[in-house]
C-alpha positions in Angstrom: 173.1 -176.2 -23.2 171.4 -178.1 -20.4 172.7 -175.6 -17.9 171.3 -172.7 -20.0 168.0 -174.4 -20.5 167.8 -175.0 -16.7 168.5 -171.3 -16.0 165.8 -170.1 -18.5 163.2 -172.4 -17.1 164.0 -171.3 -13.5 163.7 -167.6 -14.5 160.4 -168.1 -16.3 159.0 -170.0 -13.3 160.1 -167.3 -11.0 158.3 -164.6 -13.1 155.1 -166.6 -13.2 155.3 -167.2 -9.4 155.8 -163.5 -8.8 152.8 -162.5 -10.9 150.7 -165.1 -9.2 151.6 -163.7 -5.8 150.7 -160.1 -6.9 147.4 -161.3 -8.4 146.4 -163.3 -5.2 147.3 -160.3 -3.0 145.2 -157.9 -5.1 142.2 -160.3 -5.1 142.5 -160.8 -1.4 142.3 -157.0 -0.8 139.1 -156.8 -2.9 140.8 -154.8 -5.7 141.0 -155.5 -9.4 144.3 -155.2 -11.2 144.8 -152.0 -13.1 144.3 -151.9 -16.9 147.4 -150.3 -18.4 145.5 -149.4 -21.5 142.7 -147.6 -19.6 142.7 -143.8 -19.3 143.1 -142.5 -15.8 139.8 -140.9 -14.7 140.0 -137.2 -14.0 138.6 -137.6 -10.5 141.4 -140.0 -9.6 144.2 -137.7 -10.6 145.9 -136.0 -7.7 145.3 -132.3 -7.3 148.1 -130.3 -8.9 149.0 -133.0 -11.4 149.7 -132.0 -14.9 146.9 -134.4 -16.0 144.3 -132.6 -13.8 143.8 -129.8 -16.4 140.2 -130.8 -17.2 138.0 -132.9 -19.5 138.9 -133.6 -23.0 135.6 -132.2 -24.2 133.4 -129.3 -23.1 130.4 -130.4 -25.1 128.3 -131.1 -22.0 129.0 -127.6 -20.6 128.0 -126.1 -23.9 124.9 -128.2 -24.2 123.8 -127.0 -20.7 124.4 -123.3 -21.4 123.8 -122.8 -25.1 120.0 -122.8 -25.0 120.1 -119.9 -22.6 122.2 -117.7 -24.9 120.1 -115.7 -27.4 120.7 -113.6 -30.5 119.6 -110.0 -30.3 118.7 -107.9 -33.4 117.9 -104.2 -33.1 116.8 -101.4 -35.4 116.9 -97.7 -34.9 116.5 -94.6 -37.0 119.7 -92.4 -37.2 120.1 -89.0 -38.7 122.8 -88.7 -41.4 124.5 -85.5 -42.6 123.6 -84.2 -46.0 126.9 -83.8 -47.9 125.3 -83.1 -51.3 127.2 -80.2 -52.9 124.0 -78.8 -54.4 122.5 -78.6 -50.9 125.5 -76.7 -49.7 125.2 -74.1 -52.5 121.5 -73.6 -51.9 122.1 -73.1 -48.1 125.1 -70.7 -48.6 123.7 -68.5 -51.3 119.9 -68.7 -50.9 119.5 -69.6 -47.2 117.6 -72.8 -48.0 118.4 -75.2 -45.1 119.5 -78.7 -45.8 116.7 -81.2 -45.5 117.3 -83.7 -42.7 118.0 -87.3 -43.9 117.6 -90.5 -42.0 118.1 -94.2 -42.4 117.3 -97.3 -40.5 120.4 -98.8 -38.8 120.5 -102.5 -37.8 122.5 -103.9 -35.0 123.2 -107.3 -33.5 124.4 -108.7 -30.2 123.9 -111.5 -27.7 122.0 -112.0 -24.5 121.5 -114.5 -21.7 118.2 -115.8 -20.4 118.4 -115.1 -16.7 115.0 -116.4 -15.5 112.2 -118.6 -16.6 110.0 -115.5 -16.5 111.7 -114.3 -19.7 114.3 -111.8 -18.3 117.3 -111.4 -20.5 120.5 -109.6 -19.6 122.7 -108.0 -22.2 125.0 -105.0 -22.6 123.4 -101.6 -22.7 125.4 -100.6 -25.8 123.7 -103.5 -27.7 120.2 -102.0 -27.3 120.9 -98.3 -26.7 118.3 -96.1 -28.5 116.8 -99.2 -30.2 113.3 -98.7 -31.5 112.8 -102.4 -32.2 114.4 -105.3 -30.4 113.9 -108.9 -31.5 115.2 -112.1 -29.8 116.1 -115.3 -31.6 116.3 -118.5 -29.5 118.4 -121.5 -30.3 115.2 -123.6 -30.9 114.3 -121.3 -33.8 111.6 -119.2 -32.0 111.6 -115.4 -32.4 110.1 -112.9 -30.0 109.8 -109.1 -29.8 111.6 -107.9 -26.6 110.5 -105.3 -24.1 113.2 -103.0 -22.8 112.8 -102.9 -18.9 115.8 -100.6 -18.1 119.5 -100.2 -18.1 122.4 -99.3 -15.8 124.7 -97.3 -17.9 127.4 -97.2 -15.2 128.0 -101.0 -15.6 126.8 -101.2 -19.3 124.1 -103.7 -18.4 120.5 -103.8 -19.7 117.5 -106.0 -19.0 115.0 -107.1 -21.5 111.9 -109.4 -21.3 110.1 -111.6 -23.7 106.7 -113.3 -23.4 107.7 -117.0 -24.0 107.1 -120.3 -22.4 109.5 -123.3 -21.8 112.6 -121.1 -21.5 115.8 -122.5 -20.3 117.5 -120.0 -18.0 121.2 -120.3 -17.4 122.8 -121.8 -14.3 124.7 -119.2 -12.3 128.2 -119.7 -11.1 130.5 -117.6 -9.0 133.0 -115.1 -10.3 134.7 -114.1 -7.0 136.7 -117.4 -6.9 137.9 -117.4 -10.5 141.6 -117.8 -10.9 144.0 -116.9 -13.6 144.4 -120.0 -15.7 140.8 -121.2 -15.3 139.2 -122.5 -18.5 136.3 -120.4 -19.8 134.1 -120.6 -22.8 132.5 -117.6 -24.6 129.1 -118.1 -26.3 127.6 -115.5 -28.6 126.7 -114.4 -32.1 129.9 -113.0 -33.6 129.5 -111.0 -36.8 125.9 -112.4 -37.1 127.1 -115.8 -38.3 125.1 -117.7 -35.7 125.8 -119.0 -32.2 129.5 -119.7 -31.8 131.6 -121.1 -28.9 135.2 -120.2 -28.3 137.5 -121.4 -25.6 140.3 -119.7 -23.6 141.4 -119.1 -20.1 141.0 -116.3 -17.5 143.9 -114.0 -18.3 143.4 -111.7 -15.3 140.7 -110.6 -12.8 139.7 -107.3 -11.3 140.7 -105.3 -14.4 139.7 -101.6 -13.9 140.9 -98.1 -15.0 140.0 -99.1 -18.6 137.7 -96.2 -19.1 134.9 -98.4 -20.4 132.4 -98.1 -17.5 132.1 -96.1 -14.2 132.2 -99.4 -12.2 134.8 -101.8 -13.6 135.9 -105.1 -12.2 136.4 -107.0 -15.5 137.3 -110.6 -16.1 140.0 -110.6 -18.8 140.0 -113.6 -21.1 141.8 -114.8 -24.3 138.6 -116.6 -25.5 137.8 -115.0 -28.8 135.3 -112.2 -28.4 134.2 -110.4 -31.6 131.5 -107.9 -32.6 128.2 -109.6 -31.9 129.5 -111.4 -28.9 128.6 -108.4 -26.7 126.1 -109.4 -24.1 126.8 -113.1 -24.5 127.8 -115.7 -21.9 131.2 -116.5 -20.4 130.8 -119.9 -18.8 133.0 -122.3 -16.8 133.5 -126.0 -17.7 130.4 -126.9 -15.7 128.2 -124.7 -18.0 127.6 -122.1 -15.3 127.6 -118.4 -16.1 130.6 -116.5 -14.7 130.4 -113.3 -16.8 128.8 -111.3 -19.5 131.1 -110.6 -22.4 131.2 -106.9 -23.0 134.3 -105.5 -24.8 137.5 -106.3 -26.7 140.8 -104.6 -26.9 141.4 -104.2 -30.6 142.5 -101.6 -33.2 140.8 -103.6 -36.0 137.5 -104.6 -34.5 138.5 -108.3 -34.4 139.7 -110.3 -31.4 143.3 -110.0 -30.5 143.1 -112.3 -27.5 142.2 -109.6 -25.0 138.5 -109.6 -24.1 136.6 -108.4 -21.0 133.5 -109.7 -19.3 131.4 -108.3 -16.4 131.6 -110.7 -13.4 128.3 -112.5 -12.7 128.4 -111.4 -9.1 128.1 -107.8 -10.2 125.4 -108.8 -12.8 123.3 -110.5 -10.2 123.3 -107.5 -7.9 122.4 -105.1 -10.7 119.6 -107.2 -12.2 118.0 -108.0 -8.8 117.8 -104.2 -8.1 116.6 -103.5 -11.7 113.8 -106.0 -11.4 112.8 -105.0 -7.9 113.2 -101.2 -8.0 113.4 -100.4 -11.7 116.9 -98.9 -11.2 120.1 -99.5 -9.3 120.3 -97.8 -5.9 123.8 -96.8 -4.8 125.2 -94.6 -2.1 126.7 -91.2 -2.9 129.1 -89.1 -0.9 129.4 -86.2 -3.4 133.2 -85.8 -3.8 135.6 -85.9 -6.7 138.7 -87.9 -5.7 142.2 -88.2 -7.0 144.9 -90.8 -6.3 147.8 -89.6 -4.3 151.1 -89.3 -6.1 154.0 -91.5 -4.9 155.6 -88.4 -3.4 152.4 -87.6 -1.5 152.1 -91.2 -0.3 155.7 -91.0 0.9 155.1 -87.8 2.8 151.9 -89.1 4.5 153.3 -92.6 5.1 150.1 -94.1 3.8 147.9 -94.4 0.7 144.6 -92.4 0.4 142.4 -90.3 -1.9 142.8 -86.6 -2.2 139.5 -84.7 -2.3 139.7 -82.6 -5.5 136.1 -81.4 -5.5 133.0 -81.3 -3.4 129.4 -81.1 -4.6 127.6 -78.2 -2.9 125.0 -79.4 -0.4 126.0 -83.0 -0.9 126.7 -85.5 1.9 130.4 -84.6 2.0 129.7 -80.9 2.1 127.1 -81.3 4.9 129.6 -83.5 6.9 132.3 -80.8 6.8 134.7 -82.4 4.4 136.9 -79.9 2.6 138.9 -79.6 -0.6 142.4 -80.9 0.0 141.4 -83.4 2.7 142.8 -86.9 2.2 140.5 -89.8 2.9 142.4 -92.6 4.6 139.8 -95.0 5.9 136.0 -95.5 5.9 134.5 -97.5 8.7 138.1 -98.7 9.5 138.5 -100.0 5.9 141.6 -98.6 4.1 140.9 -96.5 1.0 144.1 -96.8 -1.1 142.7 -95.3 -4.3 139.7 -93.7 -6.0 138.5 -97.1 -7.3 138.3 -98.4 -3.7 136.5 -95.2 -2.6 133.9 -95.5 -5.4 133.3 -99.2 -4.6 132.9 -98.6 -0.9 130.6 -95.7 -1.3 128.4 -97.2 -4.0 128.3 -100.5 -2.1 126.4 -98.9 0.8 122.7 -97.9 0.7 121.6 -94.3 0.9 121.1 -93.3 4.6 124.1 -95.3 5.7 126.4 -93.6 8.3 130.1 -93.6 7.5 132.9 -92.9 9.8 135.6 -91.3 7.6 139.2 -90.9 8.8 140.9 -88.0 7.0 144.3 -86.2 7.0 143.9 -82.4 7.3 146.5 -79.8 8.3 149.1 -82.4 9.3 146.8 -84.3 11.6 144.2 -87.1 11.5 140.5 -86.2 12.0 137.3 -88.2 12.2 134.2 -87.1 10.1 130.7 -88.6 10.1 128.8 -88.5 6.8 125.3 -89.8 5.9 125.2 -91.1 2.3 122.6 -89.9 -0.2 121.3 -91.8 -3.3 123.7 -91.6 -6.2 122.2 -89.6 -9.1 121.0 -91.6 -12.0 122.9 -91.2 -15.3 121.0 -93.6 -17.5 119.3 -92.1 -20.5 116.3 -94.4 -20.8 
């Protein structure tokens, strides 16, 4: 027993001595010993760690962005068909035309305050043909809105209200978004009031969806429902990264596939709308078609086949012909029609383009001067 007691005492003294040495060393280096019960701060977690996923709450981000997201209410008069059987009999037998009938249709959506001057961005389809537009702020104030214009090719519209003490949203960047980044959608789904949903960026650069002429959508699984259109897609810092615009659904409710217009595109469109009253884009005057895999294999490269040319347009004046294949513009490869549209529209009217084409089994160089893209907006 004495031997066992001696051994236990020696072990305990050894443990105490070891702890004392660790404590003295830590204090000597000017550091405090770690608290095992404390949660490791996010900033101290190494990049790439599983614990670096983000904060436990996004309340601060929502608090920063939510006052800048507004509810939009619209009214317009729509004509409805007279299906009354009596009217049909009178028209058929006596030639008495059916009397036109109309009713007031209400709509709702969301918008984002873009400047302290009262500029609000939303989707064009939210306010299309509206005769009356009202804006409801989160602080309870309501204002009539003035429609300043729209760009139907991106489904963006700009409104303005005469109000003071507006909180405009902080702008982020959409070109550096990555798949897996956390995003929050803020809007007025189904008219129930401002609602926040969370998800991730599911994909970027989505196009060929047939929604708009110019498509470069952010895809997200954050719930987006009717009424969310025109609302904000923000990052965990409360900065705007996109304008929610559409959902993929057969029922009208969110199925986890929503699309937002990147804020970089929104900034470009709005700055031109405010400055010029419209969006000014370059125009070449061609109809393009993607090459088939067999055509690509034959040429040994990708390109865009010219399937049509507008008479007296820039392409016609430059000598481009039906059947030419556009390979490069200003040494930039043109792999498909989407790239061709983006490059052409991204240049100002009057810009000179050096176009490399494939014609009659040889490469040629053509110089074209862009004109202004015709306006397609209806208001």
